[in-house]
DOVO-654691 format. One record per residue: x, y, z of N, C-alpha, C, O in turn. Coordinates in steps of 0.001 Angstrom, whole numbers, padded with zeros to 6 digits, always signed. Example, Ala and Ser with C-alpha at 12.3 -4.5 7.8 and 13.67 -1.06 7.14 Angstrom:
+013190-005690+007800+012300-004500+007800+013200-003300+007800+014236-003319+008465+012850-002250+007080+013670-001060+007140+012900+000030+007870+013409+001138+008039
END
This chain:
-003587-025074-032663-004681-024897-031708-004218-025311-030314-003584-026352-030149-004534-024501-029324-004149-024781-027947-005384-024964-027074-006438-024389-027344-005245-025767-026028-006325-025957-025054-006213-024875-023990-005184-024742-023327-007289-024103-023836-007290-022996-022886-008452-023172-021913-009581-023453-022316-008158-023001-020637-009199-023037-019606-009371-021637-019035-008397-021002-018630-010616-021155-019002-010957-019874-018400-011682-020145-017089-012692-020848-017068-011170-019591-016002-011854-019693-014710-012303-018286-014342-011500-017465-013898-013577-018017-014528-014126-016663-014391-015586-016771-014005-016351-017483-014657-015992-016056-012926-017363-016171-012438-018332-015190-013081-019536-015271-012836-017838-014268-013896-018720-013361-014632-019105-014043-015942-018269-014161-016838-020359-014495-016073-020730-015292-017260-020606-014529-018574-020243-015115-019594-020903-013226-018565-020805-012441-019799-019350-012322-020246-019037-012472-021427-018472-012051-019294-017051-011937-019618-016506-013274-020103-015783-013335-021097-016858-014342-019397-016378-015672-019776-016863-016056-021174-016113-016622-021969-018138-015738-021463-018709-016053-022775-017963-015303-023880-017629-015877-024916-017705-014009-023644-017008-013211-024643-015587-013698-024898-015135-013772-026041-014893-014030-023811-013531-014546-023959-013536-015870-024710-012735-016090-025619-014441-016734-024317-014500-018053-024971-014764-017911-026466-014076-018525-027282-015752-017107-026821-016092-016917-028229-014900-016436-029042-014595-016981-030103-014239-015420-028538-013136-014829-029297-011916-015738-029370-011227-015766-030390-011646-016473-028313-010522-017415-028351-010817-018589-029288-009913-019102-029947-012084-019013-029347-012453-020074-030290-012355-019582-031729-011961-020335-032620-012713-018321-031957-012555-017738-033294-011091-017748-033712-010772-017922-034888-010194-017555-032726-008754-017582-033001-008234-019004-033206-007062-019195-033530-009100-019998-033018-008715-021373-033298-008365-022217-032097-007878-023337-032253-008602-021706-030893-008262-022455-029688-009435-023311-029219-010596-023018-029508-009108-024362-028498-010111-025188-027826-010280-024632-026416-009310-024577-025661-011491-024219-026047-011700-023463-024810-012754-024127-023929-013795-024582-024403-012452-024168-022637-013424-024622-021649-013533-023536-020572-012615-022734-020400-014655-023514-019850-014904-022477-018847-015340-023117-017533-016137-024055-017527-014816-022610-016428-015274-022981-015088-015699-021704-014376-015075-020658-014549-016775-021786-013564-017368-020582-012997-016972-020321-011549-017352-019293-010990-016216-021228-010927-015766-021002-009560-014424-021696-009356-013980-022480-010195-013789-021394-008227-012454-021908-007988-012382-023419-007859-011442-024040-008356-013362-024014-007200-013341-025467-006990-013438-026215-008313-012640-027110-008591-014418-025843-009122-014577-026523-010409-013415-026189-011343-013018-027008-012172-012873-024970-011199-011718-024596-012011-010508-025450-011704-009796-025877-012614-010270-025704-010426-009142-026545-010027-009322-027970-010542-008385-028567-011073-010533-028513-010384-010804-029867-010872-010645-029944-012392-010074-030899-012918-011153-028932-013085-011069-028939-014559-009624-028810-015022-009230-029448-015998-008837-028002-014340-007428-027840-014709-006674-029158-014551-005807-029486-015361-007009-029908-013506-006362-031210-013290-006748-032199-014381-005900-032943-014874-008023-032213-014760-008497-033172-015754-008068-032784-017173-007674-033640-017966-008147-031508-017478-007938-031019-018841-006468-030831-019172-006063-030976-020325-005659-030504-018151-004244-030179-018351-004088-029161-019480-003462-029460-020497-004655-027949-019311-004670-026969-020397-003278-026446-020722-002356-026526-019909-003152-025918-021913-001885-025316-022337-001809-023844-021930-000760-023210-022046-002930-023315-021454-002961-021975-020870-004160-021887-019941-005247-022363-020267-003955-021277-018782-005034-021045-017824-005224-019544-017673-004289-018827-017317-006439-019070-017945-006815-017677-017697-007620-017678-016411-008710-018247-016353-007082-017040-015377-007593-017229-014019-007948-015911-013349-007082-015066-013122-009232-015741-013034-009648-014599-012216-009208-014867-010773-009256-016007-010312-008786-013833-010072-008315-014030-008700-009448-014039-007684-009362-014719-006662-010516-013283-007962-011631-013196-007024-012747-014133-007481-013567-013769-008324-012769-015333-006923-013712-016368-007342-014507-016908-006156-014005-016896-005032-015733-017381-006378-016476-018051-005302-015909-019439-005024-015264-020050-005876-016164-019921-003813-015792-021261-003336-014303-021422-003069-013912-021920-002013-013473-021007-004013-012024-021121-003844-011381-019983-004622-011649-019821-005813-010536-019190-003965-009957-018029-004640-008980-018452-005730-008441-019559-005724-008773-017531-006664-007788-017787-007702-006393-017994-007139-005606-018768-007684-006083-017300-006042-004784-017487-005380-004602-018949-004962-003546-019544-005180-005652-019515-004358-005574-020892-003869-005476-021875-005029-004734-022855-004963-006228-021604-006090-006166-022458-007281-004740-022474-007839-004182-023533-008124-004170-021287-007987-002818-021173-008541-001793-021843-007637-000932-022586-008109-001886-021579-006348-000936-022160-005394-001007-023691-005417+000023-024365-005400-002213-024227-005455-002390-025676-005452-001814-026311-006722-001129-027331-006654-002091-025709-007866-001586-026247-009130-000066-026258-009160+000545-027229-009605+000542-025175-008686+002012-025116-008694+002608-026117-007701+003637-026732-007981+001970-026280-006553+002462-027251-005578+002356-028682-006103+003119-029558-005696+001409-028909-007002+001250-030224-007614+002197-030432-008795+002201-031492-009421+002988-029418-009087+003963-029536-010167+003411-029259-011547+004050-029607-012541+002250-028646-011641+001648-028333-012947+002201-026999-013444+002096-025979-012763+002791-027021-014638+003587-025891-015104+002949-025106-016245+003615-024273-016858+001669-025353-016543+001052-024605-017630+001122-023101-017352+000999-022685-016200+001320-022276-018395+001331-020837-018168-000011-020340-017654-001065-020831-018059+000039-019358-016754-001170-018815-016133-001220-017307-016332-000289-016586-015971-002315-016847-016908-002582-015424-017088-003655-015043-016082-004782-015532-016161-003313-014166-015129-004293-013803-014108-005030-012519-014487-004477-011634-015139-006283-012443-014065-007114-011256-014247-007209-010560-012900-007678-011148-011926-006768-009313-012841-006728-008595-011565-007628-007370-011605-007967-006861-012673-008007-006909-010418-008821-005698-010309-007971-004475-010618-006767-004467-010363-008597-003449-011164-007873-002242-011549-007186-001596-010351-007808-001332-009322-005908-001353-010510-005152-000633-009493-004707-001462-008311-004070-000929-007402-005017-002750-008287-004647-003587-007148-003253-004175-007358-003103-005311-007808-002256-003393-007029-000860-003823-007219-000554-005074-006407+000216-005930-006843-001162-005179-005217-000890-006344-004366-001375-007634-005024-000769-008688-004833-002468-007563-005801-002956-008745-006512-001905-009268-007476-001654-010471-007549-001292-008345-008218-000293-008743-009212+000926-009353-008523+001429-010399-008933+001387-008683-007474+002575-009163-006759+002335-010552-006186+003166-011446-006347+001203-010735-005519+000892-012035-004940+000760-013099-006021+001228-014225-005853+000120-012739-007130-000034-013676-008241+001304-014148-008773+001494-015341-009009+002237-013222-008965+003563-013594-009462+004310-014454-008443+005011-015393-008818+004163-014142-007180+004834-014934-006146+004332-016370-006125+005081-017289-005794+003066-016563-006479+002490-017902-006475+002734-018650-007779+002407-019831-007890+003308-017964-008767+003669-018659-010003+002945-018228-011256+003013-018930-012265+002236-017075-011235+001601-016577-012452+002663-016127-013448+003770-015750-013065+002309-016172-014736+003252-015793-015786+002992-014399-016340+003914-013740-016821+001754-013949-016278+001417-012622-016794+000079-012215-016188-000585-013025-015543-000314-010966-016395-001592-010493-015865-002228-009499-016827-001547-008867-017635-003536-009374-016724-004294-008332-017414-005186-007682-016372-005818-008371-015571-005238-006358-016382-006020-005618-015398-007416-005317-015929-007564-004810-017041-008436-005625-015141-009820-005291-015496-010075-003811-015254-009568-003263-014274-010844-003142-016114-011333-003649-017396-010205-003649-018436-009326-002788-018404-010236-004597-019335-009174-004708-020333-009785-004730-021728-010964-005038-021904-008962-004399-022710-009391-004480-024102-009213-005903-024611-008243-006576-024264-010142-006355-025426-010085-007713-025946-008818-007952-026762-008190-009004-026641-008443-006986-027584-007253-007161-028415-006001-007298-027561-005090-008055-027894-005965-006556-026454-004821-006675-025547-004748-008084-024969-003675-008687-024931-005885-008607-024521-005866-009943-023932-005473-010997-024960-004692-011896-024650-005998-010900-026171-005639-011877-027203-004151-011813-027524-003515-012841-027757-003599-010600-027534-002165-010461-027789-001351-011079-026667-000337-011730-026917-001795-010876-025418-001101-011467-024270-001151-012994-024328-000162-013667-024036-002309-013532-024706-002465-014987-024805-001479-015557-025820-000766-016514-025522-001436-014975-027017-000557-015495-028060+000915-015343-027669+001722-016244-027895+001253-014197-027083+002648-013978-026683+003048-014952-025579+004171-015459-025571+002133-015214-024649+002436-016110-023535+002607-017549-024015+003524-018244-023577+001736-017994-024905+001879-019337-025458+003189-019470-026227+003860-020500-026162+003538-018417-026953+004748-018468-027772+006007-018465-026917+006905-019279-027133+006079-017558-025949+007337-017421-025216+007543-018495-024155+008672-018735-023727+006454-019149-023724+006624-020228-022764+006801-021573-023442+007125-022567-022792+006585-021605-024764+006809-022850-025489+005672-023842-025397+005849-025008-025751+004485-023408-024924+003342-024305-024832+002452-024110-026047+002533-023096-026741+001612-025087-026289+000632-024953-027365+001054-025700-028606+002230-026007-028803+000060-025988-029447+000311-026801-030630+001246-026119-031607+001994-026785-032324+001209-024778-031642+002056-024066-032579+003335-023574-031964+004008-022720-032540+003689-024088-030810+004858-023594-030103+006151-023998-030785+006219-025007-031488+007164-023195-030563+008494-023503-031072+009124-024595-030212+008600-024951-029157+010255-025118-030680+010951-026125-029893+011411-025528-028562+011622-024320-028449+011564-026395-027560+011843-025916-026212+013234-025313-026091+013396-024295-025418+014235-025905-026716+015607-025397-026630+016013-024838-027984+015946-025532-028998+016434-023585-027992+016888-022935-029226+018314-022446-029041+018705-022036-027948+019090-022494-030124+020491-022067-030062+020808-021143-031216+020344-021345-032338+021594-020138-030935+022176-019294-031983+023497-018775-031448+023585-018314-030310+024534-018856-032291+025861-018465-031832+026243-019281-030605+026132-020507-030602+026694-018589-029565+027035-019286-028317+025930-019163-027276+026172-019344-026083+024695-018850-027739+023547-018668-026847+022630-019888-026922+022353-020407-028003+022169-020332-025762+021177-021408-025656+020010-020896-024821+020208-020353-023734+018800-021069-025327+017595-020590-024645+016650-021753-024394+016299-022486-025319+016236-021924-023128+015251-022938-022751+013936-022243-022445+013856-021457-021501+012910-022522-023229+011652-021797-023096+010914-022117-021803+010541-021202-021070+010695-023395-021508+009917-023736-020317+010586-023236-019045+009908-022813-018109+011896-023282-019011+012627-022833-017820+012887-021332-017847+013356-020764-016861+012583-020682-018982+012882-019247-019166+014345-018986-018778+014655-018092-017990+015216-019791-019356+016629-019766-018982+017486-019520-020217+017243-020090-021280+018486-018669-020061+019406-018371-021160+020832-018614-020682+021223-018202-019590+021603-019300-021537+023019-019538-021231+023882-019005-022371+023483-019004-023535+025063-018558-021999+026055-018138-022985+027342-018901-022702+027924-018783-021624+027780-019687-023688+028941-020558-023497+028777-021456-022265+029738-021727-021545+027528-021914-022039+027266-022822-020931+027045-022154-019593+026741-022835-018613+027189-020838-019522+027018-020108-018270+025688-019359-018277+025321-018737-019274+024964-019424-017148+023678-018727-017061+023842-017227-017260+024777-016610-016751+022907-016659-018013+022849-015211-018220+021665-014674-017429+020541-015143-017610+021896-013709-016563+020839-013169-015695+020042-012101-016445+020382-010919-016415+018972-012540-017120+018098-011606-017822+016903-011264-016948+016405-012112-016208+016446-010022-017035+015194-009648-016392+014046-010271-017185+014247-010662-018335+012840-010375-016602+011706-010940-017358+011451-010232-018685+011162-010893-019682+011552-008907-018720+011301-008179-019966+012423-008396-020970+012162-008472-022171+013650-008497-020515+014762-008786-021426+014571-010154-022068+014800-010325-023265+014148-011126-021262+013902-012464-021790+012765-012427-022828+012895-012984-023918+011662-011769-022480+010525-011699-023391+010905-010980-024687+010451-011361-025766+011725-009959-024581+012193-009232-025762+013032-010144-026650+012872-010142-027871+013914-010913-026052+014746-011836-026815+013893-012871-027545+014142-013167-028713+012888-013423-026860+012019-014417-027475+011202-013789-028608+011027-014407-029658+010710-012583-028405+009925-011898-029444+010746-011720-030714+010228-011884-031819+012011-011387-030564+012887-011241-031727+013217-012594-032343+013214-012744-033564+013501-013571-031499+013862-014907-031964+012734-015533-032771+012982-016173-033792+011497-015352-032320+010358-015992-032973+010021-015398-034340+009205-015957-035073+010629-014295-034681+010373-013707-035995+011276-014289-037078+011157-013929-038249+012168-015178-036691+013012-015893-037662+013727-014957-038627+013778-015203-039832+014276-013884-038078+015065-012967-038891+014297-011783-039431+014899-010854-039971+012965-011792-039298+012169-010659-039777+012315-009474-038824+012650-009644-037651+012063-008297-039331+012202-007081-038536+010999-006909-037624+009862-007138-038037+011252-006502-036370+010197-006140-035429+010301-004646-035163+011354-004164-034744+009233-003915-035397+009257-002486-035121+009211-002247-033618+008820-003128-032851+009613-001052-033205+009552-000710-031783+008117-000769-031270+007880-001202-030143+007163-000341-032084+005765-000362-031671+005276-001799-031476+004574-002092-030508+005647-002694-032394+005261-004098-032250+005828-004689-030961+005146-005432-030255+007077-004354-030664+007706-004880-029451+007076-004281-028199+006909-004976-027197+006723-002993-028249+006056-002376-027107+004719-003070-026828+004360-003309-025675+003995-003387-027893+002694-004035-027726+002845-005465-027224+002115-005899-026333+003805-006197-027807+003935-007620-027488+004588-007861-026134+004126-008706-025368+005655-007130-025831+006425-007391-024611+005892-006597-023425+005853-007102-022303+005482-005352-023672+005039-004493-022566+003521-004322-022505+003006-003771-021532+002800-004785-023523+001346-004734-023491+000745-003383-023796-000426-003153-023495+001523-002467-024395+000993-001147-024734+000185-001236-026022+000664-001744-027036-001041-000738-025969-001900-000792-027147-001748+000446-028028-001881+000357-029248-001473+001589-027425-001375+002832-028191+000012+002971-028801+000935+002231-028461+000141+003924-029702+001429+004195-030333+002283+005022-029369+002380+006242-029498+002884+004353-028426+003638+005018-027373+005042+005349-027875+005752+004471-028365+005435+006597-027755+006790+007001-028102+007651+006847-026861+007467+007562-025876+008576+005926-026908+009338+005608-025703+010712+005086-026079+010896+004495-027143+011682+005311-025188+013018+004744-025370+013150+003403-024656+014241+002839-024572+012023+002895-024139+012059+001657-023376+012664+000509-024176+013534-000204-023677+012210+000328-025414+012723-000769-026242+014215-000608-026470+014971-001567-026313+014648+000584-026838+016068+000814-027114+016927+000546-025881+018009-000032-025982+016440+000968-024726+017183+000750-023477+017333-000732-023182+018411-001187-022801+016255-001487-023357+016304-002921-023089+017159-003659-024132+017861-004613-023798+017096-003218-025381+017944-003824-026412+019419-003607-026073+020233-004522-026201+019754-002401-025643+021149-002103-025291+021624-002999-024152+022750-003496-024182+020774-003206-023151+021161-004046-022024+021235-005522-022432+022103-006258-021964+020327-005942-023297+020350-007315-023793+021623-007573-024595+022252-008622-024454+021993-006627-025423+023250-006763-026173+024448-006865-025233+025364-007655-025464+024434-006073-024191+025548-006096-023244+025716-007473-022620+026829-007893-022303+024599-008168-022448+024636-009455-021755+024916-010646-022675+025491-011640-022233+024514-010557-023955+024661-011750-024795+025608-011580-025978+025979-012569-026610+026003-010361-026289+026901-010136-027427+028362-010135-026980+028674-009755-025851+029251-010561-027871+030687-010458-027595+031108-009001-027487+031911-008629-026632+030545-008178-028381+030851-006750-028403+029538-006002-028598+029001-005954-029704+029029-005422-027526+027716-004755-027586+027707-003573-028557+026657-003210-029088+028866-002981-028786+028928-001828-029700+028941-002264-031162+028704-001451-032056+029217-003540-031407+029209-004087-032761+028524-005457-032736+029175-006484-032929+027209-005467-032498+026497-006735-032302+026418-007571-033577+026356-007039-034686+026421-008899-033394+026259-009783-034546+024936-010530-034517+024594-011204-035489+024183-010429-033426+022899-011117-033328+021721-010147-033322+020832-010263-034165+021693-009197-032394+020570-008259-032307+020942-007012-033100+021705-006163-032641+020382-006928-034298+020782-005892-035248+019728-004794-035351+018527-005057-035292+020199-003570-035506+019314-002430-035733+019037-002294-037221+019960-002309-038035+017768-002163-037574+017379-001905-038959+016916-000452-039020+015854-000109-038500+017694+000374-039639+017476+001825-039614+016051+002206-040020+015542+001779-041056+015430+003022-039172+014083+003545-039366+013012+002449-039387+011877+002706-039789+013361+001234-038959+012381+000148-038983+012238-000537-037626+011120-000758-037158+013372-000876-036985+013291-001566-035701+014500-002448-035483+015639-002030-035689+014239-003681-035061+015331-004618-034753+015013-005982-035334+013851-006329-035546+016070-006755-035591+015898-008138-035978+017011-008977-035358+018081-008468-035025+016738-010272-035210+017734-011170-034635+018353-012018-035735+017654-012713-036472+019658-011950-035831+020420-012742-036803+021023-013932-036084+021842-013771-035179+020615-015136-036489+021104-016334-035822+022582-016568-036120+023164-017539-035637
END
């Protein structure tokens, strides 16, 4: 169970999110404006903050900026208006970890919440912060990967893909599961996106990308990570 704070001024939306997250087993609190949200985040120290950007009294941007300046590192999922690319960009610049665009599907948001808690290493069910396999070391909170002690420059999606595979403990992940978890696609999207990112990830962390020993292809099923 993880402590989650929702800062959202739409009472119906906040109520629905709270109910469903509590059903999933999380401890949830709600703040209806930016000022109370900032105060609650300081007192509660949540393991995840779901933050609307357009709030009364104090904007979500200001809340996020203040928390990061205070050194608070909890993962933040921002809620943005449909089509507002600038909202997403500004949110990421201020330290957001992920976003969901309004209107959104409940299942998509719940999937984003679980994936964010898992890949950032926060929450009661989180994995250990530092994981090792072969000559690879991964630090979850820092979102940092090293190979033989040297930093590996992964893109955010490459990192998320690696964590998604790692967290399955050797089980197979289908391309559709990875598309949903890493890219947030809800429909059965036919795409080479996963394969392209796997190929690039292999190039960066495998001794021989053409004959990988960690990120393995399971024919007609997907991929799995062999420690």
